[in-house]
C-alpha positions in Angstrom: -4.0 -3.9 -22.5 -6.7 -6.3 -21.3 -6.7 -6.2 -17.4 -5.5 -9.3 -15.6 -8.0 -9.9 -12.8 -7.1 -13.6 -12.1 -4.3 -16.0 -12.7 -4.2 -19.8 -13.1 -0.5 -20.9 -13.1 -0.7 -24.6 -12.3 1.1 -23.9 -9.0 -0.2 -24.4 -5.5 -2.2 -21.3 -4.6 -1.3 -20.2 -1.0 -3.4 -17.1 -0.7 -5.6 -14.9 -2.8 -5.9 -11.3 -1.5 -7.8 -8.3 -2.8 -5.1 -7.6 -5.3 -2.3 -10.2 -5.0 -2.2 -13.9 -5.6 0.5 -16.0 -3.9 1.8 -19.2 -5.3 4.1 -21.8 -3.7 7.3 -21.8 -5.8 9.8 -24.3 -4.7 10.3 -25.2 -1.0 10.9 -21.8 0.5 9.9 -19.3 -2.1 6.6 -17.6 -3.2 5.6 -16.3 -6.6 3.7 -13.1 -5.8 1.5 -11.7 -8.6 -0.1 -8.3 -8.5 -3.3 -8.4 -10.5 -5.3 -5.5 -11.9 -8.0 -5.9 -9.4 -9.0 -2.9 -7.3 -10.8 -2.7 -4.0 -12.4 0.1 -1.9 -14.1 -0.2 1.5 -13.0 -3.8 1.6 -15.0 -4.7 -1.6 -13.3 -5.9 -4.7 -14.7 -4.5 -7.9 -15.5 -6.5 -11.0 -13.6 -4.2 -13.4 -9.8 -4.5 -13.6 -7.6 -1.4 -14.0 -5.3 -1.6 -17.0 -1.6 -1.7 -16.0 -2.4 -1.3 -12.3 -0.8 -4.5 -11.1 2.3 -3.9 -13.1 2.6 -0.4 -11.8 2.2 -1.6 -8.2 4.8 -4.4 -8.6 7.4 -2.3 -10.5 7.0 0.7 -8.2 7.3 -1.6 -5.1 10.5 -3.0 -6.6 11.8 0.5 -7.1 11.2 1.3 -3.4 12.4 -2.0 -2.1 15.7 -1.3 -3.9 16.0 2.2 -2.5 15.2 1.3 1.1 17.6 -1.7 1.5 19.9 0.5 3.6 17.1 0.8 6.1 15.8 -2.7 6.2 16.1 -5.9 4.1 13.1 -7.1 2.1 11.7 -10.4 0.8 12.6 -9.9 -2.9 14.7 -12.7 -4.5 14.2 -11.8 -8.2 12.0 -9.8 -10.5 12.9 -12.0 -13.5 10.3 -14.5 -14.5 11.4 -18.1 -15.4 10.7 -19.0 -19.0 8.1 -21.7 -18.1 5.7 -19.1 -16.7 3.3 -16.9 -18.8 4.8 -13.8 -20.3 2.1 -11.6 -18.9 3.6 -12.0 -15.5 6.7 -10.0 -16.5 6.6 -6.7 -14.6 3.7 -7.7 -12.4 5.2 -10.7 -10.5 8.2 -11.3 -8.3 9.7 -14.3 -6.6 10.1 -13.7 -2.8 11.5 -15.5 0.2 8.8 -17.1 2.3 8.4 -15.1 5.5 5.9 -15.3 8.3 3.8 -12.1 8.3 3.6 -10.2 11.5 0.1 -10.2 12.9 -0.1 -6.4 12.8 0.4 -3.9 10.0 1.3 -0.2 10.5 0.3 3.1 9.0 2.7 6.0 9.5 0.8 9.2 9.3 2.5 12.5 8.6 -0.6 14.6 8.0 -4.1 14.8 9.4 -6.6 13.5 6.9 -8.9 10.5 6.0 -9.9 8.2 8.9 -7.4 10.0 11.2 -9.3 13.3 10.6 -12.7 11.6 11.5 -11.0 10.2 14.7 -9.6 13.6 15.6 -12.9 15.4 15.1 -14.6 13.0 17.5 -11.9 12.6 20.2 -9.1 15.1 19.6 -6.9 12.1 19.1 -5.7 9.8 16.2 -5.5 6.2 17.1 -5.3 7.1 20.8 -2.6 9.7 20.3 -3.5 13.1 21.7 -2.9 15.9 19.3 -2.9 19.8 19.4 -6.3 21.5 19.3 -7.5 23.3 16.2 -5.9 21.1 13.5 -7.6 20.8 10.1 -7.6 18.5 7.1 -4.1 18.4 5.6 -2.2 19.8 8.6 1.2 18.3 9.2 1.7 16.5 12.5 4.5 17.7 14.8 6.1 14.3 14.4 4.9 11.3 12.2 2.5 9.1 14.0 3.1 5.3 14.3 -0.3 3.7 14.2 -0.6 -0.1 14.3 -3.6 -2.1 13.4 -4.8 -5.7 13.4 -4.7 -7.7 10.2 -8.3 -8.8 9.6 -8.8 -11.9 7.5 -12.2 -10.5 6.5 -13.7 -7.1 6.9 -11.9 -4.0 8.4 -8.6 -3.9 10.1 -8.9 -2.4 13.6 -6.7 0.4 14.9 -4.9 -0.6 18.1 -2.6 1.1 20.6 1.1 0.3 20.9 0.4 -1.5 24.1 -2.1 -3.8 22.3 0.4 -4.3 19.4 3.1 -5.3 21.9 0.7 -7.9 23.4 0.3 -9.4 19.9 3.9 -9.4 18.6 6.0 -8.7 21.7 7.7 -5.4 22.8 11.1 -6.1 21.2 9.6 -6.7 17.8 7.3 -3.7 18.1 10.2 -1.4 19.0 12.2 -2.7 16.0 9.2 -2.2 13.6 8.4 1.2 15.0 12.0 2.4 14.4 12.1 1.1 10.9 8.6 2.4 10.0 9.6 5.9 11.1 12.9 5.7 9.1 11.1 4.4 6.0 8.5 7.1 6.2 11.1 9.8 6.6 13.1 8.5 3.7 10.0 8.2 1.4 8.7 11.6 2.5 12.0 13.4 1.7 12.4 11.6 -1.6 8.9 12.4 -2.7 9.3 16.1 -1.8 12.1 16.1 -4.4 9.6 14.9 -6.9 7.0 17.5 -6.0 4.8 15.1 -3.9 3.8 15.0 -0.3 3.6 11.6 1.4 0.6 12.1 3.7 0.5 8.5 5.0 1.5 5.0 4.1 1.2 1.4 5.2 4.0 -1.0 5.9 4.0 -4.8 6.4 6.7 -7.0 7.9 7.6 -10.7 7.9 9.9 -12.9 9.9 12.4 -15.2 8.1 13.2 -18.7 9.6 16.4 -17.1 10.9 14.4 -14.6 12.9 15.4 -11.7 10.7 12.6 -9.1 10.2 12.1 -8.0 6.6 9.8 -5.7 4.6 7.2 -7.6 2.6 4.1 -7.2 0.4 4.2 -3.7 -1.2 5.8 -0.4 -0.3 5.0 3.2 -1.0 2.5 2.5 -3.8 -0.7 4.3 -4.7 -2.6 1.4 -3.1 -0.8 1.7 0.2 0.0 5.4 0.4 -1.6 8.8 0.1 0.2 11.3 -2.2 -0.6 15.0 -2.7 1.0 17.3 -5.3 3.1 20.0 -3.4 2.0 22.8 -5.6 -1.7 22.2 -5.0 -1.1 21.6 -1.3 0.6 25.1 -1.1 -2.6 26.5 -2.5 -4.7 24.8 0.1 -5.9 21.9 -2.1 -5.6 18.2 -1.2 -5.5 16.4 -4.5 -5.3 12.6 -4.2 -2.9 10.9 -6.6 -3.7 7.4 -5.3 -6.6 5.1 -4.6 -8.4 7.9 -2.8 -9.6 9.0 -6.2 -11.8 5.9 -6.3 -13.1 6.3 -2.8 -14.0 9.9 -3.5 -16.0 8.8 -6.6 -17.8 6.1 -4.7 -18.9 8.6 -2.0 -21.0 10.3 -4.7 -23.0 7.2 -5.3 -26.0 5.7 -3.5 -24.0 2.6 -2.4 -23.9 1.2 1.1 -20.2 0.0 0.7 -21.1 -3.6 0.9 -21.0 -6.4 -1.7 -22.0 -6.4 -4.6 -20.0 -3.4 -5.8 -21.4 -0.9 -8.3 -20.2 -1.0 -11.9 -17.3 1.4 -12.6 -17.9 3.6 -15.6 -15.3 3.4 -18.4 -14.0 6.9 -17.8 -13.4 6.2 -14.1 -11.5 3.0 -15.0 -9.4 5.0 -17.5 -8.8 7.9 -15.0 -7.6 5.5 -12.3 -5.2 3.7 -14.8 -3.8 7.1 -16.0 -3.4 8.2 -12.4 -1.4 5.2 -11.5 0.8 5.5 -14.6 1.3 9.2 -14.0 2.3 8.6 -10.4 4.8 5.9 -11.4 6.4 8.3 -13.9 6.5 11.2 -11.5 8.2 9.1 -8.8 10.7 7.2 -10.9 11.3 9.8 -13.6 10.8 7.1 -16.2 8.0 6.5 -18.6 6.1 3.3 -17.9 6.3 1.0 -20.9 2.8 0.0 -21.7 2.3 -2.8 -24.2 
């Protein structure tokens, strides 16, 4: 399949993110398209990853459906109207227009990644004091709720709960924290049954005109989560079945992590595509229908 790295649908383009493109669809709806673009270190690469967008969208829909008992989400329909291009099937959804909260949240169940770097420097992760002597891959006593700013450009910035409350208000923060911990616990337990560990994951929320808070964007995907195979973890290995694979590859290059990005070799592109397809099948128990 030829990767889809951009779309032109003849609809008003509201927002173009690193991966997703948002189009106005009617008065209060948005057509959200997951392209095959991939980014790392806030740089979007020129090469698209075959099937990636469809995997992200279909897997998000899977999780949105499974987590409705915890919190409502923005999905209206996954069916595409006949007047839109057929390549959107599986990679686009029509969603309710919601006002995104000005923070996003990472729930961390295990010490790794940027949290590990933070811990080594300060003994804390995002300002949360942790036991001494922890090492990469260690499970936290309780999952950590770590909010961050939503940068329009460049890096998001980790903030404390006090700072987050100043941005969105204490009542909303309390609600978001409760739901994030419940969502992480549900996802972690479900993935354990599939032989995977959910090390950490990002959640985003939006507010409907009614004031109801809903889950938006994507949920528990390889772009927004870190998964490890349980069998490898038991042997002391942290094997990334997510976008970390690309970051690890890029760390081997002489690249300063600024634009322009290096060219991704064909085998790296194929490996990422196969990784995303494999994760989808492992989580859902269904083979992804490639065309």
